[in-house]
C-alpha positions as CSV (number, residue, x, y, z in Angstrom):
1,M,19.0,64.5,126.5
2,N,21.7,66.5,128.3
3,H,22.8,66.6,131.9
4,R,20.8,69.7,132.8
5,T,17.5,68.2,131.5
6,S,18.2,64.9,133.4
7,Y,18.8,66.7,136.7
8,W,15.6,68.8,136.2
9,H,13.6,65.7,135.7
10,L,15.0,64.2,138.9
11,A,14.1,67.3,140.9
12,L,10.6,67.5,139.5
13,A,10.0,63.8,140.3
14,A,11.2,64.4,143.9
15,I,8.8,67.4,144.4
16,L,5.8,65.5,143.0
17,S,6.6,62.6,145.3
18,L,6.6,64.9,148.4
19,A,3.4,66.5,147.3
20,V,1.6,63.2,146.9
21,T,2.8,62.1,150.4
22,A,1.6,65.3,152.0
23,L,-1.9,65.1,150.4
24,F,-2.2,61.5,151.6
25,L,-1.4,62.5,155.2
26,S,-3.9,65.4,155.0
27,L,-6.7,63.1,153.9
28,L,-6.0,60.8,156.8
29,S,-6.1,63.7,159.3
30,L,-9.4,64.8,157.8
31,G,-10.9,61.3,158.2
32,V,-11.2,60.7,154.5
33,H,-11.1,57.0,153.9
34,T,-9.3,55.6,150.8
35,Q,-9.8,52.2,149.2
36,A,-6.5,50.1,148.9
37,V,-5.4,49.5,145.3
38,A,-2.9,46.8,144.4
39,A,0.3,48.5,143.3
40,P,2.4,46.9,140.4
41,A,5.6,45.0,141.4
42,L,8.6,47.3,141.1
43,P,12.3,46.7,141.2
44,A,14.2,47.6,144.3
45,Q,13.4,51.1,145.4
46,G,11.1,51.6,142.4
47,Y,13.9,51.6,139.8
48,G,14.5,49.0,137.0
49,V,15.9,48.6,133.5
50,Q,15.5,46.1,130.7
51,L,17.6,45.3,127.6
52,S,16.4,43.4,124.5
53,P,17.9,40.0,124.0
54,G,21.4,39.4,122.4
55,S,22.0,38.0,118.9
56,T,24.7,36.3,116.8
57,I,26.4,37.6,113.7
58,T,28.8,35.5,111.5
59,T,31.5,37.4,109.6
60,G,35.1,37.5,108.6
61,P,38.3,39.2,109.9
62,G,38.6,42.9,109.2
63,T,34.9,43.6,109.0
64,V,32.6,45.8,111.1
65,V,29.4,44.4,112.7
66,T,26.5,46.2,114.4
67,F,24.1,45.0,117.1
68,T,21.0,47.0,118.0
69,H,19.2,46.8,121.3
70,T,16.3,48.5,123.0
71,I,16.6,49.8,126.5
72,T,13.5,50.4,128.7
73,N,13.1,52.2,132.0
74,V,10.8,49.8,133.8
75,G,11.0,51.8,137.1
76,Q,8.5,54.2,138.5
77,L,10.7,57.3,138.2
78,T,12.9,58.9,135.7
79,D,16.4,57.4,135.9
80,T,19.9,57.6,134.4
81,F,21.6,54.5,133.3
82,L,25.4,53.8,133.0
83,L,26.0,51.8,129.8
84,E,29.2,49.7,129.6
85,V,30.7,47.4,127.0
86,D,33.1,44.5,127.6
87,P,34.4,43.6,124.1
88,P,36.7,40.7,123.0
89,A,40.3,41.5,123.7
90,G,41.9,43.8,121.1
91,W,38.6,44.7,119.4
92,E,37.6,48.3,118.8
93,Y,34.0,49.3,119.4
94,A,31.6,52.3,119.5
95,L,28.3,52.7,121.4
96,G,25.6,55.2,120.4
97,S,22.1,55.8,121.7
98,D,18.8,57.4,120.8
99,P,18.0,59.6,122.7
100,Q,21.6,60.7,122.8
101,G,23.6,59.8,125.9
102,T,26.4,61.7,127.5
103,L,30.0,61.0,128.4
104,G,32.0,58.8,126.1
105,L,33.6,55.4,125.8
106,P,34.3,53.2,127.7
107,S,30.9,54.1,129.3
108,L,27.8,56.1,128.4
109,L,25.1,57.8,130.5
110,L,21.5,57.7,129.2
111,S,18.5,59.2,131.0
112,L,15.0,57.8,130.3
113,G,11.6,58.7,131.8
114,R,9.3,56.3,133.5
115,G,8.4,53.6,130.9
116,Q,10.5,55.3,128.2
117,T,12.3,53.1,125.6
118,G,15.6,54.1,123.9
119,T,17.8,52.5,121.2
120,L,21.4,51.4,121.6
121,V,23.7,50.8,118.6
122,L,26.9,48.8,119.4
123,T,29.5,48.7,116.6
124,L,32.4,46.2,116.7
125,T,35.5,46.1,114.5
126,V,36.9,42.6,114.0
127,P,40.8,42.7,113.7
128,L,42.3,41.7,110.4
129,N,44.3,38.9,112.0
130,Q,41.6,37.6,114.2
131,P,41.7,33.7,114.4
132,P,38.4,31.9,113.6
133,G,36.1,31.2,116.4
134,S,33.2,32.4,118.5
135,H,33.6,35.7,120.5
136,T,31.3,37.4,123.0
137,V,30.7,41.0,123.8
138,V,28.8,42.0,127.0
139,L,26.5,45.1,127.3
140,T,25.6,46.2,130.8
141,A,23.0,48.9,131.8
142,T,23.2,50.0,135.5
143,S,20.7,52.3,137.2
144,Q,22.5,55.3,138.8
145,S,19.6,55.7,141.3
146,A,19.6,52.1,142.6
147,Q,22.9,50.2,142.0
148,G,21.2,46.8,142.3
149,A,19.0,47.6,139.2
150,T,21.2,46.2,136.4
151,A,20.5,44.5,133.0
152,I,23.1,42.4,131.1
153,V,22.9,41.1,127.6
154,S,25.5,39.2,125.5
155,D,26.0,39.4,121.7
156,T,28.1,36.8,119.8
157,V,30.4,37.3,116.7
158,V,31.4,34.1,114.9
159,V,34.5,34.8,112.9
160,N,35.1,32.6,109.8
161,P,38.6,31.6,108.8
162,I,40.1,34.1,106.5
163,E,40.8,32.9,103.0
164,R,44.4,33.9,102.0
165,V,45.1,31.4,99.2
166,Q,43.1,29.6,96.5
167,L,44.0,26.5,94.5
168,S,42.2,25.5,91.4
169,P,40.2,22.2,91.8
170,G,41.8,18.8,91.5
171,S,41.2,16.4,88.5
172,T,41.4,12.7,87.6
173,I,43.6,11.0,85.1
174,T,43.3,7.4,84.0
175,T,46.6,5.7,83.0
176,D,48.7,2.6,83.0
177,P,51.6,1.5,85.3
178,G,55.0,2.8,84.4
179,T,53.6,6.1,83.0
180,V,54.1,9.8,84.0
181,V,51.1,12.0,84.6
182,T,51.0,15.8,85.0
183,F,48.5,17.9,86.9
184,T,48.4,21.7,86.5
185,H,46.9,24.0,89.1
186,T,46.6,27.8,89.5
187,I,47.4,29.3,92.9
188,T,46.1,32.8,93.8
189,N,47.0,35.1,96.7
190,V,43.5,36.3,97.8
191,G,44.9,37.9,101.0
192,Q,45.4,41.6,101.6
193,L,49.2,41.6,101.4
194,T,52.1,40.0,99.5
195,D,52.6,36.5,101.0
196,T,54.9,33.4,100.7
197,F,53.3,30.0,100.4
198,L,54.7,26.7,101.5
199,L,53.8,24.1,98.9
200,E,53.8,20.4,99.9
201,V,52.8,17.2,98.2
202,D,51.7,14.0,99.8
203,P,51.9,11.4,96.9
204,P,50.8,7.8,97.0
205,A,53.3,5.6,98.8
206,G,56.3,4.7,96.7
207,W,55.6,7.2,93.9
208,E,58.2,9.6,92.7
209,Y,57.0,13.2,92.0
210,A,58.2,16.6,91.0
211,L,56.7,20.0,91.7
212,G,57.4,23.1,89.6
213,S,56.0,26.6,89.7
214,D,55.7,29.8,87.6
215,P,56.9,32.2,89.0
216,Q,59.8,30.0,90.1
217,G,59.8,29.0,93.8
218,T,62.7,28.4,96.1
219,L,64.0,25.4,98.1
220,G,63.3,22.0,96.6
221,L,61.4,18.9,97.2
222,P,59.7,17.7,99.4
223,S,58.6,21.4,99.9
224,L,58.6,24.6,97.8
225,L,58.3,28.2,98.7
226,L,56.5,30.6,96.3
227,S,56.0,34.3,96.8
228,L,53.0,36.1,95.3
229,G,51.8,39.7,95.4
230,R,48.3,40.6,96.5
231,G,45.9,39.2,93.9
232,Q,48.7,37.6,91.9
233,T,48.1,34.1,90.3
234,G,50.8,31.6,89.6
235,T,50.9,28.1,88.0
236,L,51.9,24.9,89.7
237,V,52.9,21.7,87.7
238,L,52.8,18.4,89.7
239,T,54.3,15.4,87.9
240,L,53.8,11.9,89.2
241,T,55.5,8.7,88.1
242,V,53.4,5.6,88.4
243,P,55.6,2.6,89.4
244,F,55.8,-0.2,86.8
245,N,54.4,-2.7,89.3
246,Q,51.6,-0.6,90.6
247,R,48.4,-2.5,91.4
248,P,45.2,-1.3,89.6
249,G,43.0,1.1,91.6
250,S,42.5,4.7,92.5
251,Y,45.3,6.7,94.1
252,T,45.3,10.3,95.5
253,A,48.0,12.9,95.6
254,V,47.3,15.8,98.0
255,L,48.7,19.3,97.2
256,T,48.8,21.8,100.2
257,A,49.5,25.6,100.1
258,T,50.1,27.2,103.5
259,P,50.5,31.0,103.8
260,Q,53.5,31.8,106.0
261,S,51.6,34.8,107.3
262,D,48.7,32.6,108.6
263,Q,49.5,28.9,108.8
264,G,45.9,28.2,109.8
265,A,44.6,29.4,106.4
266,T,45.8,26.4,104.4
267,A,44.3,25.5,101.0
268,I,44.2,21.8,100.0
269,V,43.4,20.1,96.7
270,S,43.5,16.4,95.8
271,D,44.3,14.9,92.4
272,T,43.4,11.3,91.5
273,V,45.2,8.8,89.3
274,V,43.2,5.8,88.3
275,V,45.7,3.0,87.4
276,N,44.4,0.4,84.9
277,P,45.1,-3.2,85.3
278,I,48.2,-4.1,83.3
279,E,48.3,-7.2,81.1
280,R,51.6,-8.9,81.7
281,V,51.2,-12.3,80.1
282,R,49.2,-13.7,77.2
283,L,48.5,-17.4,76.3
284,S,47.3,-18.7,73.0
285,P,43.7,-20.1,73.1
286,G,42.8,-23.6,74.2
287,T,41.9,-26.5,71.8
288,T,40.0,-29.8,71.8
289,K,41.5,-33.2,70.9
290,R,39.9,-36.6,70.7
291,V,41.8,-39.6,71.9
292,D,41.4,-43.2,73.2
293,P,41.7,-44.1,76.9
294,G,45.4,-44.8,77.8
295,A,46.6,-42.3,75.1
296,V,49.1,-39.5,75.6
297,V,48.0,-36.2,74.3
298,T,50.0,-33.0,74.0
299,F,48.7,-29.4,73.8
300,T,50.9,-26.6,72.5
301,H,50.5,-23.0,73.7
302,L,52.4,-19.8,73.0
303,I,53.2,-17.6,76.0
304,T,54.1,-14.0,75.5
305,N,55.5,-11.4,78.0
306,V,53.3,-8.4,77.2
307,G,54.6,-6.4,80.3
308,Q,57.2,-3.7,80.4
309,L,60.1,-5.6,81.9
310,T,61.8,-9.0,81.9
311,D,59.6,-11.3,84.0
312,T,59.5,-14.9,85.2
313,F,56.3,-16.9,84.9
314,T,55.2,-19.8,87.1
315,L,53.2,-22.4,85.1
316,A,50.7,-24.7,86.6
317,A,48.0,-27.1,85.3
318,A,44.7,-28.3,86.8
319,P,44.0,-31.6,85.0
320,P,41.0,-34.0,85.6
321,A,41.3,-36.0,88.8
322,Q,43.8,-38.9,88.7
323,W,45.3,-37.8,85.3
324,Q,49.0,-37.5,85.0
325,W,50.4,-34.5,83.3
326,S,53.7,-32.7,82.6
327,L,55.0,-29.4,81.3
328,N,58.2,-28.8,79.4
329,T,59.0,-26.2,82.1
330,L,57.4,-25.0,85.3
331,T,59.1,-21.6,85.2
332,L,60.0,-19.5,82.2
333,T,61.8,-16.2,82.0
334,L,61.0,-13.9,79.0
335,R,62.1,-10.4,78.0
336,D,59.3,-7.9,77.4
337,G,57.7,-8.8,74.1
338,Q,59.4,-12.2,73.9
339,T,57.3,-15.4,73.1
340,G,58.0,-18.9,74.3
341,T,56.4,-22.3,73.7
342,L,54.7,-24.5,76.3
343,L,54.1,-28.2,75.8
344,L,51.4,-29.6,78.1
345,T,51.3,-33.4,78.0
346,L,48.5,-35.5,79.5
347,T,48.3,-39.3,80.0
348,V,44.7,-40.4,79.8
349,P,43.9,-43.2,82.3
350,H,43.0,-46.6,80.8
351,N,39.8,-46.5,82.8
352,A,38.9,-42.9,81.9
353,R,35.2,-42.5,81.2
354,G,34.1,-41.4,77.8
355,G,33.2,-37.8,77.2
356,F,34.7,-34.4,77.5
357,H,37.4,-33.6,80.1
358,T,39.0,-30.2,80.7
359,L,42.2,-29.0,82.1
360,I,43.3,-25.4,82.9
361,L,46.8,-24.0,82.2
362,T,47.7,-21.0,84.3
363,A,50.7,-18.6,83.9
364,T,51.5,-16.3,86.8
365,P,54.1,-13.5,86.6
366,F,56.5,-13.2,89.5
367,S,56.3,-9.4,89.2
368,D,52.5,-9.3,89.7
369,P,50.8,-12.5,90.8
370,D,47.3,-10.8,90.4
371,A,47.9,-10.6,86.6
372,S,47.8,-14.3,86.0
373,R,46.1,-15.7,82.8
374,A,44.5,-19.1,82.2
375,V,43.3,-21.1,79.2
376,T,41.3,-24.3,79.0
377,D,42.1,-27.3,76.9
378,T,39.5,-30.1,76.3
379,V,40.1,-33.9,75.8
380,H,37.3,-35.9,74.2
381,V,37.8,-39.5,75.4
382,T,36.3,-42.2,73.2
383,S,34.1,-44.6,75.1
384,Y,35.4,-48.3,75.3
385,I,34.7,-51.3,77.4
386,Y,37.8,-52.7,79.1
387,L,38.4,-56.2,80.5
388,P,40.7,-56.7,83.5
389,L,44.3,-57.0,82.5
390,V,47.2,-58.2,84.7
391,M,50.6,-56.9,83.8
392,R,54.1,-57.9,85.1
393,N,56.7,-55.4,86.2
394,Y,58.7,-55.8,83.0
395,P,61.1,-54.6,81.8
396,P,62.9,-53.5,85.0
397,V,63.2,-49.8,85.6
398,P,66.4,-48.1,86.8
399,A,66.5,-45.5,89.7
400,G,69.3,-42.9,89.8
401,T,70.6,-39.5,91.0
402,I,72.3,-36.5,89.5
403,T,74.6,-33.9,91.1
404,I,75.9,-30.7,89.4
405,E,79.5,-29.7,89.9
406,S,79.8,-31.7,93.2
407,G,76.9,-30.0,94.8
408,K,78.2,-26.4,94.6
409,P,75.4,-23.8,95.0
410,T,77.0,-21.5,92.4
411,V,79.0,-21.9,89.2
412,Y,80.6,-19.2,87.1
413,R,80.4,-20.8,83.6
414,A,77.9,-22.8,81.6
415,N,80.1,-25.9,81.2
416,V,79.7,-28.1,84.3
417,T,80.5,-31.7,85.4
418,L,77.6,-33.9,86.3
419,T,78.1,-36.8,88.8
420,L,75.7,-39.7,88.2
421,S,74.6,-42.8,90.0
422,A,72.0,-45.4,89.0
423,T,71.0,-48.9,90.0
424,I,68.5,-51.5,88.7
425,T,67.2,-54.9,89.9
426,G,67.3,-57.8,87.5
427,D,69.1,-55.9,84.8
428,Q,72.1,-53.5,84.3
429,V,72.1,-49.7,83.7
430,A,73.2,-49.3,80.1
431,Y,72.4,-45.7,78.9
432,M,71.7,-42.2,80.1
433,T,70.2,-39.0,78.5
434,F,70.0,-35.4,79.7
435,S,67.9,-32.3,79.3
436,N,67.9,-28.6,80.4
437,D,64.1,-28.3,80.4
438,G,62.8,-31.8,81.1
439,Q,61.3,-32.1,77.5
440,N,64.1,-31.9,75.0
441,W,66.5,-34.7,75.6
442,S,70.0,-35.5,74.3
443,A,70.7,-38.7,72.4
444,W,71.1,-41.8,74.5
445,D,74.7,-42.1,75.7
446,N,76.5,-45.1,77.3
447,Y,76.1,-45.0,81.1
448,A,79.0,-43.4,83.1
449,T,79.3,-41.8,86.5
450,T,80.4,-38.4,85.2
451,K,79.3,-36.3,82.2
452,S,80.5,-32.9,80.8
453,W,77.4,-30.7,80.2
454,D,76.5,-27.2,79.1
455,L,73.9,-25.3,81.0
456,V,71.3,-23.2,79.2
457,G,72.4,-19.6,78.4
458,G,70.8,-16.3,79.3
459,I,71.4,-13.9,82.1
460,S,72.6,-15.2,85.5
461,G,70.0,-17.3,87.2
462,L,68.9,-20.7,88.5
463,R,69.6,-23.6,86.2
464,T,68.2,-27.2,86.2
465,V,69.6,-30.3,84.6
466,Y,67.4,-33.5,84.2
467,A,68.7,-37.1,83.7
468,R,67.1,-40.4,82.8
469,F,68.6,-43.9,82.9
470,K,67.8,-46.9,80.7
471,G,68.4,-50.6,81.3
472,S,69.7,-53.0,78.7
473,K,66.2,-54.6,78.6
474,G,64.6,-51.2,77.7
475,G,63.2,-50.0,81.1
476,I,63.5,-46.2,81.5
477,S,63.7,-44.4,84.8
478,T,61.6,-41.4,85.7
479,P,63.5,-38.1,85.3
480,V,65.7,-36.9,88.2
481,Y,67.2,-33.4,88.4
482,D,69.5,-31.1,90.3
483,T,69.7,-27.3,90.3
484,V,72.6,-24.8,90.5
485,Y,72.9,-21.0,90.2
486,L,74.8,-19.8,87.2
487,A,76.5,-16.4,88.1
488,W,78.4,-15.6,85.0
489,D,82.1,-15.0,85.5
490,G,81.7,-14.1,89.2
491,D,85.3,-15.3,89.8
492,F,86.8,-13.2,86.9
493,E,89.3,-16.0,86.2
494,Q,88.3,-15.9,82.5
495,G,87.9,-12.1,82.3
496,W,84.8,-10.0,82.0
497,G,82.7,-12.4,79.9
498,T,79.5,-11.3,78.2
499,Y,77.3,-10.2,81.1
500,W,79.4,-7.8,83.1
501,S,78.8,-4.1,82.3
502,R,81.4,-1.4,83.1
503,G,81.3,2.4,83.1
504,Q,82.7,5.6,84.6
505,G,81.8,9.3,84.9
506,G,82.8,12.6,86.4
507,F,81.7,14.1,89.7
508,S,79.6,17.3,89.4
509,G,80.9,17.8,85.8
510,H,84.6,17.4,86.8
511,G,87.0,14.6,85.9
512,T,86.6,11.6,83.6
513,G,85.9,8.9,86.2
514,L,87.8,5.9,87.5
515,P,89.0,2.9,85.4
516,Q,88.0,-0.7,85.9
517,S,90.2,-3.6,85.1
518,I,90.9,-7.3,85.9
519,V,94.3,-7.7,87.4
520,Q,96.4,-10.5,89.0
521,F,96.4,-9.9,92.7
522,E,97.7,-12.4,95.3
523,G,97.8,-15.1,92.6
524,S,94.2,-14.7,91.3
525,N,92.2,-12.6,88.9
526,R,90.4,-9.8,90.7
527,V,88.4,-6.7,89.6
528,L,90.2,-3.5,90.4
529,L,88.0,-0.4,90.7
530,G,90.2,2.7,90.4
531,T,94.0,2.7,89.9
532,T,96.9,1.8,92.1
533,T,99.2,4.2,90.3
534,G,99.3,8.0,90.1
535,G,100.5,10.5,92.6
536,D,98.8,13.3,94.6
537,G,97.5,16.0,92.2
538,A,97.3,13.6,89.3
539,L,94.5,11.2,90.3
540,P,91.2,10.8,88.5
541,V,88.0,12.5,89.7
542,G,84.5,10.8,89.5
543,Y,83.3,7.2,89.7
544,G,84.0,3.8,88.1
545,Y,81.6,0.9,88.4
546,I,80.8,-2.7,87.3
547,S,77.2,-4.1,87.2
548,Q,75.4,-7.3,86.1
549,Q,71.7,-8.4,85.9
550,Y,70.7,-11.4,87.9
551,Q,67.4,-13.4,88.0
552,V,66.9,-13.7,91.7
553,P,65.4,-17.0,92.9
554,A,63.1,-17.4,95.8
555,N,65.0,-16.6,99.0
556,G,68.0,-15.6,97.0
557,R,71.3,-14.9,98.7
558,L,74.4,-13.0,97.4
559,S,77.9,-12.9,98.7
560,F,81.1,-11.4,97.5
561,K,84.6,-10.4,98.7
562,Y,86.0,-6.8,98.6
563,R,89.1,-5.0,99.8
564,V,89.3,-1.2,100.1
565,H,92.6,0.7,100.0
566,S,92.4,4.4,100.8
567,R,94.6,7.4,101.8
568,D,91.5,9.7,102.0
569,T,88.4,10.1,104.2
570,I,85.0,8.9,103.1
571,V,83.4,12.0,104.6
572,G,84.6,15.4,105.8
573,T,84.3,15.4,109.6
574,T,83.6,19.1,109.8
575,I,81.8,20.0,106.6
576,G,79.9,16.7,106.1
577,L,80.8,16.3,102.4
578,Y,81.6,12.9,100.8
579,Y,85.1,12.3,99.3
580,D,86.3,8.7,98.5
581,S,84.2,5.6,99.0
582,F,83.4,2.1,97.8
583,E,79.6,1.7,97.4
584,F,77.3,-1.4,96.7
585,S,73.8,-0.7,95.5
586,I,70.8,-2.7,94.1
587,N,68.7,-1.4,91.2
588,R,70.2,2.1,91.6
589,A,73.1,3.3,89.6
590,P,76.0,5.1,91.4
591,W,75.2,8.5,89.9
592,E,71.6,8.2,91.2
593,I,72.5,7.8,94.9
594,T,72.2,11.0,97.1
595,D,74.2,12.1,100.1
596,A,71.0,11.8,102.2
597,E,70.8,8.1,101.3
598,R,74.5,7.7,102.2
599,N,73.8,9.3,105.6
600,A,70.8,7.0,106.1
601,R,73.0,3.9,105.4
602,G,75.6,5.1,108.0
603,C,78.3,6.0,105.4
604,N,79.4,8.8,107.7
605,E,79.9,6.5,110.7
606,Q,83.0,4.4,111.0
607,N,81.3,1.6,113.0
608,R,78.8,1.1,110.2
609,L,81.3,1.0,107.3
610,N,83.0,-2.0,105.7
611,P,80.6,-4.9,106.9
612,H,82.3,-8.2,107.3
613,Q,81.0,-11.8,107.9
614,T,77.5,-10.4,108.3
615,T,74.2,-10.6,106.5
616,L,72.5,-7.4,105.2
617,T,68.8,-7.4,104.3
618,P,67.8,-4.5,102.1
619,Q,64.0,-4.0,101.6
620,G,64.1,-2.3,98.3
621,A,66.2,-0.6,95.6
622,G,69.0,1.7,96.7
623,L,72.4,1.9,98.4
624,V,73.2,-1.2,100.6
625,F,76.5,-0.2,102.3
626,C,79.7,1.9,101.9
627,G,83.4,1.1,102.4
628,G,86.1,3.4,103.4
629,Q,87.6,5.2,106.4
630,V,86.5,8.3,108.4
631,V,89.6,10.5,109.1
632,A,89.8,14.1,110.4
633,A,91.3,16.6,107.9
634,Q,94.4,17.2,110.0
635,N,95.3,13.5,109.9
636,L,95.2,13.2,106.1
637,P,96.6,11.4,104.2
638,R,96.4,8.2,106.2
639,E,97.2,4.8,104.6
640,W,94.4,2.3,105.3
641,D,93.7,-1.2,104.0
642,S,90.5,-3.0,105.0
643,G,91.9,-6.4,104.2
644,W,89.7,-9.0,102.5
645,R,86.1,-8.8,103.7
646,T,83.1,-11.0,102.9
647,V,79.6,-9.8,103.0
648,T,76.3,-11.7,102.5
649,V,73.1,-10.0,101.2
650,D,69.6,-11.4,101.7
651,L,67.8,-10.8,98.4
652,G,64.4,-12.1,99.6
653,A,62.8,-8.7,98.8
654,F,63.8,-9.2,95.2
655,S,62.7,-12.9,94.8
656,G,61.5,-13.7,91.3
657,T,62.7,-10.4,89.8
658,T,65.5,-9.4,87.4
659,T,67.8,-7.3,89.6
660,T,70.9,-5.2,88.8
661,L,73.8,-5.1,91.2
662,Y,76.3,-2.2,91.2
663,M,79.7,-1.9,92.7
664,A,81.5,1.5,92.4
665,V,84.4,3.5,93.7
666,W,84.1,7.3,94.0
667,S,86.8,10.0,94.1
668,R,85.3,13.4,94.8
669,E,86.9,16.9,95.0
670,Y,85.2,20.3,95.8
671,Q,87.9,22.8,94.9
672,P,88.7,23.8,91.3
673,A,92.4,23.3,91.9
674,F,91.8,19.5,92.2
675,Y,89.3,19.2,89.3
676,N,90.1,17.7,85.9
677,N,91.8,14.6,87.3
678,Q,94.1,16.4,89.7
679,A,92.8,14.8,92.8
680,Y,94.7,13.9,96.0
681,Y,94.8,10.9,98.2
682,N,94.1,7.8,96.2
683,T,91.3,5.2,96.9
684,Y,90.8,1.9,95.0
685,T,89.0,-1.4,95.7
686,Y,89.4,-5.1,94.7
687,V,86.2,-7.3,94.2
688,D,86.1,-11.1,93.7
689,D,84.0,-14.2,94.0
690,V,80.5,-12.8,93.4
691,E,78.1,-15.7,94.2
692,L,74.3,-16.2,94.2
693,W,72.3,-19.1,95.4
694,Q,68.9,-20.1,96.5
695,G,68.5,-20.0,100.3
696,P,66.4,-22.2,102.5
């Protein structure tokens, strides 16, 4: 309806109203009586409007939604209504009507006769970048004849998050500790534009991982940036390394892809690795033996290390109550695949009841106490009737002590001196015998207060020597023992020995590395890492190191002496690059240590370098400390000597494991003119007296 028609209707309604009023007054003046009729309730001044209720539509960004409403003139006269829309901020909209209204957005005029109903069509365009959530649009209809006659209705648009990236589903792989598993995913840009995605991995704690992509991404771990065109699909390859000592169970790695255009539209997928229980030790089956009361019976078992690494096994037996027992060893170190022999000896009490008696032998690996294994042996005791028997304490039994190398906690070679003491009442001590395992004994020797003895071989570790004493009347003492830590050639007085390893290598592909040697310095043999000769422009580039494996006892402690000489800085004070340094690490080779790890250990802070007369407590593998000096470039070269320093390391975190210790010196250069062993400003280090022992 157009304006002219609307105005005509208004005029006609006014004329009809006047005519009705005049007729009514005329009837009154003529004495005509009318009966009162109840009039319907009307809005103010006889005008009113109604809108049908609002509704809710759920959609996504970039779409168009339409709401349809009816509008009804509930007044007594023809009226014109002003229609207005209040949309969400930034949204485009359109409002149409049937019958057709006039004017245009942001408002519309619609005329309706008394009781007439029209249709309103409200169209909204959701912006492409609209965040998810609930958004309300308000439609208002206002009478132009009576401003108080207004109808309001609200419509709701629920905007779903927009999907910009898709990752293929996760999967599950079952494997063993110490293995490498690979998950492959596709990544698809399902957005409307070319986008760059930040790829991040949250692996299980302590697991190493690598993430690659095709096409190739940029940056490096722990995150990766990958650009894809609209609709393009790439390939992601996630590689996880299961630690050798990983407990069995289910472990999850989470891969996240975050569009840089909309960081709220992240895609997440989880991969699962089920780690099988690993078998680390195997015992030969148990057996049954028949014996008389009072007899001594021995069971022989084979023990095999079926794990992946050298391990130490704790052995324990659970015999019948009141039975005495012994094992040829209570701890045994075996290489992976190596087999040893266990001798379990039981003394059957004289009053043991007849029948079957069992004992359980258990082997527990230090590396994984949950992976223990047990076998059961059975003793069949013959039934007898015993009469009381009174025995004299005859022959007399000696009592004695043994001390290894005057009580030193550490020795450097297998040959040691034993100090002995024994007494006996009613007899004299006549003989003595020794053993490295408490089972295999030397021939009886005449008693003396000292004895030269060779400790058992193998890698550096805790050693035990047992002694027994015998009187001239035949009484034999119970075994006594002492322990000492054998740290092979830790004083270097007899050279490198068998167990020290040495090596060298370049830096970033340049140089041949630094030499290692044993030299006389201040009257003793010391290790020299690097060289004391060679002028500026003719010094080696790279690293040189020594290392040795140690079997760490419970509460193990390590100490050694070192002395750093340097004319160079450990780190550039302006560019933050590392130059010359002495570095000590555990279970991580020099070439595996990163500058980030050096920063974390304070190698770029003078007050954290060169520890002396202090105890360091590392919690895991990696760099422990650095030695050297921090000097500004304008002050180089600067002669510097740390003097002899002694450091102690608490190896409690490595108790019961086979651990490799590394000591290295680095000489680094970053300009081609100094490559190929043409370095400036020499740095070298002396090392001596490497000791290990069992702490309290």
